[in-house]
ZATI-595772 format. One record per residue (C-alpha): residue in one letter; x, y, z. Coordinates in steps of 0.001 Angstrom, whole numbers, padded with zeros to 6 digits. Layout:
BEGIN
+------+---------+---------+---------+
: fifi :      px :      py :      pz :
+------+---------+---------+---------+
:    A :       X :       Y :       Z :
...
+------+---------+---------+---------+
***
This chain:
BEGIN
+------+---------+---------+---------+
: fifi :      px :      py :      pz :
+------+---------+---------+---------+
:    M :  000222 :  000133 :  000199 :
:    S :  003131 :  002371 : -000124 :
:    G :  002037 :  005522 : -001592 :
:    W : -001377 :  005111 : -000827 :
:    A : -003563 :  006625 :  001772 :
:    G : -006636 :  004061 :  001175 :
:    A : -008742 :  002084 : -000794 :
:    L : -012694 :  002213 : -001348 :
:    A : -014693 : -000830 : -001881 :
:    H : -018276 : -000073 : -003704 :
:    E : -021039 : -001847 : -004645 :
:    R : -020839 : -002928 : -008424 :
:    I : -022754 : -001316 : -010910 :
:    P : -024554 : -004187 : -012981 :
:    V : -025134 : -002248 : -016460 :
:    I : -023368 :  000447 : -017376 :
:    S : -025492 :  003107 : -019635 :
:    Y : -024781 :  006682 : -020875 :
:    P : -026750 :  009753 : -020653 :
:    Y : -027974 :  009397 : -024679 :
:    E : -029743 :  006189 : -023690 :
:    W : -031952 :  007957 : -020781 :
:    P : -035137 :  009365 : -021204 :
:    F : -035947 :  013005 : -019971 :
:    T : -036440 :  012524 : -016550 :
:    M : -033289 :  010494 : -016030 :
:    L : -031213 :  012755 : -017138 :
:    K : -033361 :  015201 : -014732 :
:    D : -032687 :  013401 : -011708 :
:    A : -028987 :  012615 : -012732 :
:    A : -028720 :  016454 : -012887 :
:    L : -030090 :  016593 : -009469 :
:    L : -027727 :  014246 : -007933 :
:    T : -024943 :  015858 : -009037 :
:    L : -025978 :  019668 : -007863 :
:    D : -026586 :  017538 : -004298 :
:    I : -023354 :  016300 : -004311 :
:    L : -021952 :  019528 : -005122 :
:    S : -023510 :  021030 : -002258 :
:    A : -022305 :  019087 :  000460 :
:    A : -019086 :  018909 : -001141 :
:    L : -018845 :  022673 : -000623 :
:    D : -020106 :  022266 :  003018 :
:    E : -017030 :  020651 :  003483 :
:    D : -014369 :  023224 :  001160 :
:    L : -014115 :  020401 : -001273 :
:    I : -015581 :  021134 : -004769 :
:    L : -016723 :  019199 : -008073 :
:    K : -014189 :  020273 : -010959 :
:    D : -016180 :  017626 : -013042 :
:    A : -019921 :  018018 : -013911 :
:    T : -021220 :  015451 : -016426 :
:    P : -023652 :  012830 : -016122 :
:    Y : -021248 :  010159 : -016994 :
:    N : -020406 :  010236 : -013247 :
:    V : -023659 :  008836 : -012523 :
:    Q : -024657 :  005572 : -013340 :
:    W : -027492 :  003680 : -012212 :
:    N : -028404 :  000603 : -010306 :
:    G : -032173 :  000165 : -011468 :
:    V : -033717 :  003437 : -011147 :
:    R : -031408 :  004802 : -008656 :
:    P : -028893 :  007464 : -009561 :
:    T : -025367 :  006568 : -008154 :
:    F : -022158 :  008908 : -008504 :
:    I : -019116 :  007327 : -009309 :
:    D : -016544 :  009242 : -009441 :
:    V : -014891 :  009793 : -006693 :
:    G : -011757 :  011495 : -008191 :
:    S : -013717 :  014523 : -009180 :
:    F : -013622 :  016026 : -005518 :
:    E : -010781 :  018354 : -004731 :
:    V : -010108 :  020800 : -002314 :
:    L : -011451 :  024492 : -002747 :
:    K : -009329 :  027203 : -002525 :
:    A : -010153 :  030713 : -001345 :
:    G : -011423 :  033021 : -004684 :
:    D : -011741 :  029516 : -007175 :
:    A : -015184 :  029460 : -009028 :
:    W : -016443 :  025776 : -009913 :
:    T : -015074 :  025130 : -013144 :
:    G : -017591 :  022405 : -013960 :
:    Y : -020477 :  024447 : -014299 :
:    R : -019767 :  025215 : -018028 :
:    Q : -019963 :  021178 : -018738 :
:    F : -022894 :  020481 : -016439 :
:    C : -024214 :  023395 : -018937 :
:    R : -023627 :  021841 : -021822 :
:    L : -024386 :  018166 : -020604 :
:    F : -027226 :  018911 : -018271 :
:    L : -028968 :  021930 : -018243 :
:    F : -028814 :  022865 : -021961 :
:    P : -030195 :  019196 : -023300 :
:    L : -032954 :  019204 : -020199 :
:    M : -034072 :  023195 : -021584 :
:    M : -034059 :  021577 : -025135 :
:    Q : -036797 :  019304 : -024678 :
:    A : -038600 :  021188 : -022277 :
:    Y : -038665 :  024358 : -024135 :
:    K : -038816 :  023210 : -027671 :
:    G : -039839 :  019860 : -027520 :
:    I : -036029 :  018368 : -029418 :
:    P : -035159 :  015378 : -027951 :
:    F : -031686 :  015929 : -026714 :
:    Q : -030052 :  012082 : -027009 :
:    P : -029000 :  012672 : -030832 :
:    W : -026943 :  015438 : -029782 :
:    L : -025115 :  014012 : -026354 :
:    R : -024766 :  010885 : -029080 :
:    G : -023340 :  012676 : -031654 :
:    R : -020776 :  014839 : -029402 :
:    L : -019445 :  013611 : -025992 :
:    D : -018943 :  017090 : -024638 :
:    G : -022420 :  018019 : -025396 :
:    I : -024044 :  021531 : -026479 :
:    A : -022371 :  024564 : -026486 :
:    A : -023717 :  027265 : -025198 :
:    A : -023948 :  029648 : -028783 :
:    E : -025387 :  026065 : -030847 :
:    F : -028510 :  025847 : -027703 :
:    R : -028977 :  030031 : -028399 :
:    N : -029297 :  029579 : -031938 :
:    M : -032324 :  026856 : -031636 :
:    L : -034341 :  029606 : -029403 :
:    A : -036835 :  031656 : -030957 :
:    M : -036637 :  035726 : -029330 :
:    R : -039715 :  034602 : -027143 :
:    D : -037557 :  031671 : -025588 :
:    L : -034873 :  034330 : -024536 :
:    F : -037882 :  035488 : -021487 :
:    R : -037875 :  031200 : -020395 :
:    S : -036566 :  030525 : -016700 :
:    G : -033052 :  030374 : -017042 :
:    V : -032224 :  030839 : -020859 :
:    L : -030560 :  034990 : -020122 :
:    L : -028386 :  034312 : -017695 :
:    H : -027189 :  030400 : -018426 :
:    A : -027374 :  030290 : -022440 :
:    S : -027243 :  034128 : -023772 :
:    L : -024519 :  035481 : -021208 :
:    Q : -022492 :  032061 : -021326 :
:    A : -022507 :  032221 : -025381 :
:    R : -021649 :  035835 : -025200 :
:    A : -018904 :  034645 : -022802 :
:    E : -017413 :  032066 : -024834 :
:    R : -017316 :  034432 : -027682 :
:    R : -015266 :  037056 : -025883 :
:    Y : -013206 :  034661 : -024351 :
:    Q : -012443 :  032256 : -027347 :
:    S : -009111 :  033884 : -028273 :
:    S : -008095 :  035406 : -025082 :
:    T : -004867 :  034478 : -023000 :
:    R : -005857 :  035943 : -020445 :
:    N : -006372 :  033809 : -016874 :
:    V : -009955 :  034099 : -016369 :
:    R : -009572 :  031501 : -012933 :
:    D : -006536 :  034500 : -011660 :
:    Q : -009075 :  036720 : -012534 :
:    M : -011774 :  035718 : -010747 :
:    R : -009626 :  034910 : -007340 :
:    D : -008218 :  038296 : -007234 :
:    A : -011464 :  040067 : -007713 :
:    G : -012381 :  038392 : -004287 :
:    F : -014455 :  035208 : -005994 :
:    R : -016034 :  033638 : -002761 :
:    K : -017996 :  030285 : -001893 :
:    E : -021221 :  032200 : -001801 :
:    L : -021603 :  033043 : -005162 :
:    I : -020723 :  028646 : -006230 :
:    E : -023685 :  027985 : -003596 :
:    N : -026141 :  030569 : -004768 :
:    N : -025461 :  028925 : -008182 :
:    V : -026081 :  025842 : -007272 :
:    N : -029606 :  026501 : -005837 :
:    N : -030478 :  028569 : -008749 :
:    L : -029891 :  025606 : -011067 :
:    R : -031597 :  023620 : -008840 :
:    K : -034632 :  025361 : -008903 :
:    L : -034476 :  025679 : -012439 :
:    I : -034077 :  022389 : -013158 :
:    R : -036745 :  020804 : -010598 :
:    G : -039370 :  023118 : -012947 :
:    L : -038525 :  021619 : -015851 :
:    T : -041156 :  019613 : -017301 :
:    W : -041634 :  017320 : -020445 :
:    E : -045213 :  015566 : -021192 :
:    P : -046019 :  015310 : -025237 :
:    G : -049036 :  014093 : -025749 :
:    G : -048541 :  010980 : -026981 :
:    S : -046110 :  009182 : -028954 :
:    E : -046671 :  006062 : -031781 :
:    W : -046235 :  003392 : -028984 :
:    S : -047377 :  004764 : -026087 :
:    D : -050886 :  003140 : -025773 :
:    Y : -049764 : -000207 : -027492 :
:    A : -049758 : -002329 : -023933 :
:    T : -053440 : -001266 : -023426 :
:    Q : -054645 : -002412 : -026645 :
:    E : -057248 : -005257 : -027203 :
:    H : -054770 : -007918 : -029361 :
:    V : -051832 : -007092 : -027149 :
:    S : -053766 : -007131 : -023599 :
:    L : -055674 : -010825 : -024730 :
:    H : -052130 : -012271 : -025144 :
:    K : -050829 : -010989 : -022201 :
:    Q : -051335 : -013985 : -019795 :
:    A : -050175 : -016708 : -022024 :
:    K : -046999 : -015307 : -022866 :
:    A : -045976 : -014197 : -019147 :
:    D : -046865 : -017852 : -018122 :
:    F : -044391 : -019169 : -021163 :
:    L : -041667 : -016810 : -020544 :
:    V : -041927 : -017939 : -016503 :
:    R : -041272 : -021580 : -017715 :
:    A : -038112 : -019831 : -019881 :
:    L : -036571 : -017758 : -017019 :
:    E : -034606 : -020301 : -015351 :
:    E : -031973 : -018796 : -013280 :
:    A : -031189 : -015725 : -015563 :
:    S : -029672 : -013397 : -013547 :
:    L : -029067 : -010303 : -015918 :
:    V : -032133 : -010226 : -018988 :
:    W : -032372 : -008008 : -021459 :
:    D : -036173 : -007117 : -022226 :
:    L : -036170 : -005633 : -025636 :
:    G : -039285 : -003473 : -026838 :
:    A : -040557 : -003319 : -023242 :
:    N : -042783 : -001081 : -023740 :
:    D : -045041 : -000266 : -020395 :
:    G : -042223 : -003098 : -018185 :
:    Y : -044660 : -005745 : -017937 :
:    Y : -042713 : -008901 : -018313 :
:    S : -039754 : -006778 : -016944 :
:    K : -041618 : -006524 : -013928 :
:    L : -042607 : -010059 : -013676 :
:    M : -038760 : -011280 : -014646 :
:    A : -037736 : -008916 : -011774 :
:    E : -040268 : -010092 : -009251 :
:    R : -038692 : -013503 : -009530 :
:    G : -035112 : -012222 : -009214 :
:    A : -033327 : -011264 : -012143 :
:    Y : -031444 : -007390 : -013355 :
:    V : -033538 : -005977 : -016349 :
:    V : -032446 : -003779 : -018362 :
:    A : -035535 : -002899 : -020152 :
:    A : -035285 : -001449 : -023281 :
:    D : -037277 :  000487 : -025785 :
:    G : -036923 :  002585 : -028764 :
:    D : -039861 :  005043 : -027824 :
:    A : -038661 :  008152 : -025363 :
:    M : -042403 :  008866 : -023843 :
:    V : -043182 :  004968 : -023332 :
:    V : -039393 :  005077 : -020911 :
:    D : -039743 :  008253 : -019831 :
:    R : -043431 :  006886 : -018253 :
:    L : -041619 :  003523 : -017458 :
:    Y : -038858 :  005435 : -014945 :
:    R : -041125 :  007220 : -013530 :
:    S : -043609 :  004264 : -012410 :
:    L : -040806 :  002189 : -011507 :
:    T : -039228 :  005116 : -009344 :
:    A : -042589 :  005622 : -007687 :
:    D : -042881 :  001780 : -007093 :
:    Q : -039335 :  002030 : -005899 :
:    V : -038904 : -001130 : -008433 :
:    Q : -034968 : -001193 : -007721 :
:    R : -034213 : -004528 : -010475 :
:    I : -034733 : -002860 : -013696 :
:    L : -032896 : -000340 : -015693 :
:    P : -035381 :  001503 : -018701 :
:    L : -033345 :  002560 : -021264 :
:    M : -033490 :  004146 : -024621 :
:    M : -032500 :  001865 : -027314 :
:    D : -033672 :  001646 : -031569 :
:    L : -032379 : -001977 : -031865 :
:    G : -032052 : -000758 : -035792 :
:    D : -029701 :  001865 : -034856 :
:    P : -028218 :  001194 : -031458 :
:    S : -025686 :  002961 : -029593 :
:    P : -021787 :  002928 : -031257 :
:    A : -018908 :  002535 : -029440 :
:    T : -017403 :  006085 : -029008 :
:    G : -014945 :  007851 : -027911 :
:    W : -010895 :  008018 : -028280 :
:    R : -009959 :  005188 : -030226 :
:    Q : -013762 :  004191 : -030014 :
:    L : -013156 :  002627 : -026553 :
:    E : -014574 :  005146 : -024223 :
:    R : -018113 :  004117 : -025096 :
:    A : -019234 :  000965 : -025741 :
:    P : -021938 : -000713 : -027509 :
:    I : -024618 : -002686 : -025177 :
:    E : -023057 : -005684 : -026390 :
:    H : -019666 : -005039 : -025030 :
:    R : -021512 : -004080 : -021267 :
:    G : -022498 : -007159 : -019972 :
:    S : -023796 : -010568 : -021373 :
:    P : -027047 : -011284 : -020499 :
:    D : -027922 : -014730 : -019633 :
:    L : -031388 : -014520 : -021496 :
:    V : -033015 : -012119 : -024172 :
:    V : -036637 : -010919 : -024528 :
:    M : -037924 : -009983 : -027952 :
:    Y : -042077 : -010228 : -027678 :
:    A : -043755 : -008663 : -030835 :
:    V : -039911 : -006941 : -031737 :
:    I : -038830 : -008834 : -034930 :
:    H : -041305 : -008206 : -037410 :
:    H : -040699 : -004382 : -036250 :
:    M : -037096 : -004624 : -037315 :
:    V : -037441 : -006802 : -040445 :
:    I : -040907 : -004913 : -041887 :
:    G : -040207 : -001490 : -040193 :
:    G : -036433 : -001160 : -040114 :
:    N : -035890 : -003330 : -043129 :
:    I : -033202 : -005379 : -041697 :
:    P : -033442 : -009377 : -042909 :
:    V : -034370 : -012182 : -040161 :
:    R : -031211 : -013920 : -041053 :
:    E : -029124 : -010865 : -039727 :
:    V : -031677 : -010463 : -036666 :
:    L : -031256 : -014045 : -035694 :
:    E : -027386 : -014183 : -036513 :
:    W : -027190 : -010777 : -034404 :
:    L : -028889 : -012522 : -031246 :
:    G : -027088 : -015493 : -032041 :
:    G : -023765 : -013889 : -031125 :
:    L : -024687 : -012741 : -027898 :
:    N : -024649 : -016444 : -026772 :
:    S : -027607 : -016357 : -024440 :
:    R : -031000 : -017926 : -024404 :
:    V : -033655 : -015867 : -026370 :
:    V : -037513 : -016146 : -025805 :
:    L : -039054 : -014211 : -028727 :
:    E : -042326 : -013969 : -030666 :
:    F : -042481 : -014199 : -034216 :
:    V : -045719 : -012566 : -035614 :
:    P : -046633 : -013625 : -039417 :
:    F : -048165 : -011787 : -042125 :
:    G : -051692 : -011415 : -041530 :
:    D : -051483 : -010319 : -038267 :
:    P : -053117 : -006720 : -037141 :
:    M : -049438 : -005232 : -036171 :
:    T : -047943 : -006752 : -039795 :
:    D : -050761 : -005503 : -041489 :
:    R : -050304 : -002065 : -039758 :
:    L : -046323 : -002117 : -040706 :
:    L : -046968 : -002822 : -044075 :
:    A : -049551 :  000040 : -044561 :
:    N : -047404 :  002363 : -046821 :
:    K : -045238 :  000033 : -048189 :
:    R : -045051 : -002139 : -051653 :
:    P : -044368 : -005689 : -051677 :
:    S : -040946 : -004922 : -053646 :
:    D : -040010 : -003214 : -049924 :
:    V : -040472 : -005932 : -047685 :
:    H : -038090 : -008848 : -047478 :
:    R : -038995 : -011744 : -049134 :
:    D : -037761 : -014100 : -046328 :
:    Y : -040146 : -012576 : -043507 :
:    T : -041611 : -016233 : -043396 :
:    E : -042044 : -019031 : -041022 :
:    E : -040385 : -021455 : -043297 :
:    S : -037511 : -018849 : -043872 :
:    F : -037466 : -017878 : -040233 :
:    R : -036933 : -021802 : -038927 :
:    H : -034527 : -022267 : -041359 :
:    H : -032153 : -019311 : -040262 :
:    L : -032920 : -019969 : -036703 :
:    A : -031441 : -023468 : -036773 :
:    A : -027936 : -022237 : -037860 :
:    W : -027413 : -020726 : -033895 :
:    F : -030474 : -021694 : -031962 :
:    D : -032251 : -025216 : -030860 :
:    I : -035938 : -025263 : -030043 :
:    D : -036653 : -025591 : -026406 :
:    A : -039997 : -024553 : -026445 :
:    E : -042611 : -023412 : -028935 :
:    Q : -046493 : -022228 : -028496 :
:    P : -048838 : -020920 : -030660 :
:    V : -050740 : -017877 : -029158 :
:    A : -054680 : -018973 : -029631 :
:    E : -056704 : -016864 : -031197 :
:    S : -053811 : -015471 : -033192 :
:    S : -051562 : -016741 : -035899 :
:    R : -048441 : -015747 : -033600 :
:    T : -045660 : -018007 : -032323 :
:    L : -043338 : -018394 : -029122 :
:    F : -040194 : -019507 : -029461 :
:    S : -037866 : -020418 : -026198 :
:    L : -034122 : -020745 : -027656 :
:    R : -030996 : -022021 : -026438 :
:    P : -027692 : -021224 : -028106 :
:    R : -025878 : -024120 : -030119 :
:    R : -021974 : -025085 : -028300 :
+------+---------+---------+---------+
***
């Protein structure tokens, strides 16, 4: 232990996630946690030199601050150097979605250092300048960045010489906390926000739940892809699994997060994930942020009513979907939804026959399935043409 003052041991985070995979309320809660930790640090004459959502991870729906290296001693006259980063990665994304209805996820995924003040300011109309926080945190910051971007002056030393005090940081933190608590995002609806209540979905729920319970076995980590309202995720979490409940609909995932938080469900991590356009490897040498496949190997992958969306809606060949699943080397429970089903008819409504992959037939599906999996069990869904499959990877 020579040269070390001590060692920290902490609980392992089951699955790493990134802010461009979080819905609005998750990013909001991560921002509030960061501010609360900063306030506590200031009470001890410490400060956070970083203020990024990448320093927050989730254990279920509980946000957890993970970067103990961000704390440093606050010296007399020091400013909060993490303020600009906090705005770029927390505040501006939240205001962008709350005030303009623009999803922040593509912006954060596209650039790891977030949204610059000038970029955010350029999104706003004149009337938006009078919204809470815009003038103080966006317009003035954009002006300051333009003023000092080519300057060689040491702004930190200037602020220290001017007698900058800790109380000014505390006032800023309190202002930001009040501002962020007041930000809301309540869209009227989305494409899949009412999916779970539709008659044909409710009709099959119990049969699919029973089939899933039989296939669950000793699964520790489960991916529920296309989780929607989390009905099956909750079923698996109640039986001891830790579940990544992923869906591509931001409103659906935000609602799920809020309901899990209200019910204090701690074994489900809700994430936004478009399976046709998943989070890529990004950052330095594409190693800083990993794709989901490299962040933990699931024991079970559940894909109820998903493959037809990928094949018909996303134009991905069946063979490619099954090859990707096979590469995970995990057990799989999935639902095959053939042509003639109300949902495939809905997806086909604006497509020509030539636009649809010809291998989307049950015969072709079974043929490609055999290259990667053995079928443990299969079951037709009553009063429909759908079939449920429980699959085990071939060794």
